C-alpha positions, 0 to 999 in steps of 0.5 A, a space after each residue: 652506870 644505870 644511865 649507860 645500861 638504859 642507853 644500851 638497851 634503848 639503842 638495841 630496841 630501835 631495831 628490835 620490834 617496830 614494823 618495817 616501815 617504822 624502821 625504815 623511817 627511823 633509819 632514814 632520819 638517823 642517817 641524816 642526823 649522823 651525816 648532816 648534824 643537828 636539824 629542825 623538823 622542817 629540815 629533816 622533812 625536806 631532806 628525807 621526803 617524809 611529812 612533818 608529822 611523820 618526822 615528829 613521830 619518828 623523833 619521839 621514838 628515837 628520843 625515847 630510845 635514847 638515840 637523839 635529844 634536842 637542842 634549844 638553839 640551832 648550832 649554826 646560829 640561825 634564829 626564827 620569829 615566833 615559837 622556837 623550833 626544836 633542833 634534834 641531834 644524834 646522841 653519839 654518846 648513846 653507846 660506845 665501841 672498843 678497838 683493841 690492838 694486841 701486839 708482842 710489845 704493847 696493847 692499845 685500846 681506843 674507846 670511841 663514841 658512835 661517831 667514831 670520836 676517841 674518848 680515851 686511849 690506853 697503851 699497855 706494855 706486853 713485852 714482859 708477857 711470857 705466856 697466854 695468861 700474862 698477855 691476857 692479863 695485860 689486855 684486860 688491864 688496858 681495857 679496864 684503864 681505857 673504860 675508866 678514863 672514858 667514864 664508860 661502863 662495860 654495859 655501854 659498849 655495843 661492839 668490840 673489835 680486836 686485832 691480833 698477829 697471826 692467822 685468824 678464824 673470824 667465824 669462831 673468834 680463834 687465833 689459829 696460828 700466831 708464832 710471834 706471841 707466846 701461847 697465842 696459837 689455838 687461843 679462843 680469844 673471842 671467848 676470853 674477851 666475851 667473858 668481859 663484855 655482853 656485846 659482840 667481840 670481833 677478831 681479825 688479823 692486825 694488818 687487815 685492820 690496819 688497811 681498814 684504818 688507813 682507808 678510813 682516816 689515813 692516806 688511803 681514804 677514798 681508795 678502793 684497792 690498797 695494799 698495806 705492809 706492816 714492816 717491823 720485826 715481823 712483816 705482813 700485808 693487808 689487802 683491800 680489793 674493791 673496798 673489801 678486805 681480802 682475807 683468803 680461804 683460811 685467813 692467811 692472805 698477806 702472810 708475806 713474811 713466809 716468802 722465799 724470794 730472797 733464797 733458793 735454798 728450800 731449807 730456809 722456808 721453815 720458820 725459825 725458833 720464834 716463828 719468823 719466816 724467811 722473808 722477815 728474817 731478811 727484811 725485819 728489824 733484826 736483819 737491819 741491825 745484823 746488816 749494819 754490824 756486818 757492813 760497819 765492820 768491813 775494813 776501810 769503812 768509816 762509819 758512826 756505826 762502827 765499833 758500837 756493840 749495841 745498835 737499834 733500828 732508829 740508830 741505823 736510820 739516824 746514821 742514814 739521815 746524817 749521810 753516813 755511808 754504812 747507814 745509807 747502804 743498809 737502807 738501800 739494801 733492805 729497801 731492795 730486799 723488801 721491793 723484791 718481795 712486794 713486786 710479785 704482789 703488786 704485779 698480781 693485784 695492781 693496786 691504787 696504792 701501797 701503804 707502808 707502816 710499822 716500826 721501820 716505816 718511822 724512818 720516814 721518806 728516805 726508806 719509802 723513797 728507796 723502796 719506791 725506786 727499787 719497785 719501779 724497776 720490778 713492776 710494769 706499772 708503778 704503784 704510788 708508795 705512801 707512808 702510813 699517816 696513822 703510824 702505830 695507831 693504824 691497827 687500833 683505828 681499823 679496829 674501831 672502824 670494824 666495831 662501828 661497822 658492826 654496830 651500824 649493820 646491827 643497830 644503826 643506819 650507815 649514813 652513806 647507805 641508809 637513804 631509802 625509805 617511804 612516808 
């Protein structure tokens, strides 16, 4: 525990007091070690343009701060005659970040080091939580378990990012409105979790984090304009434009569950008793099950879904995969409905890629291909449609990325941008 406290305070001291030139040189050397891996003094001097004495001095400072240490041998096996040169490496274990995904069915927590490598992952069911206190207790339990598994103390955590359904006020860390979670509306989640940590706690909409995760480690890597659709019982979109998440003035961008494109009746625009909007009521998981029951009950239809008092979404999609006529019709109908809602979004944004994730996307290529086929009839320029590569981990992966970005901006150089400096 003591070691982690020392590492945390050391990491913070790197940007706390040195003169500007020293900070620039430290950031330059750290950026090279983070992006290129362990290196000798001479290699760092060549890459950075700094003199060997300056590099040596900077390494001593970074070593004292706990951000680098030395290896006896170069990891690529290269040897040399005479006195062995010290090989410096970035200590990714000098601190940790947490990514948290809070949902109506489960909470996921990832503990990652400063290179973004996961050192522990925990999931905790939240389905039985009936109020704010029960849900917060489940979240705290998941955090404690993840930290224990990772062998990391709270003091070693440098940043925490949390994804939650609903409209989020990121400036003050509150959930403004979250109809899908009991007692979650008007919750100061940042303050609640801030009692647990001494570091910054960042809060964002879950689908916004999902699009970050997919751009970082999913199918949308190196793609600047992306729409990510989380498709389950609820439906929402995360929008990334020019590499930046677009949240809107009130943080409500992408709340497509409240579209009324499938009905001309203004009365249906109101959320139902569980806060679901009109669009999610027509394309969400319950709509799929309802449609399957209706179609299977029609006279003259033979289907493996007929006569079954209980159905779930996996059973419907399994029937479709087995070429069941009702299963196929359900998939095609719901895909057409989703395409009708997504087409206006694609016509306005014209993104490089549409990524579909969430529980319903687990049906795989059949549902994705069907959505893409319907979209082609509704847009001028077809947008590539891809299945999420991260699945249920999209939100929590994006949370890790956001926490790392906060640490990089506050304490560490970003390997992609921290290249400027002087001797």
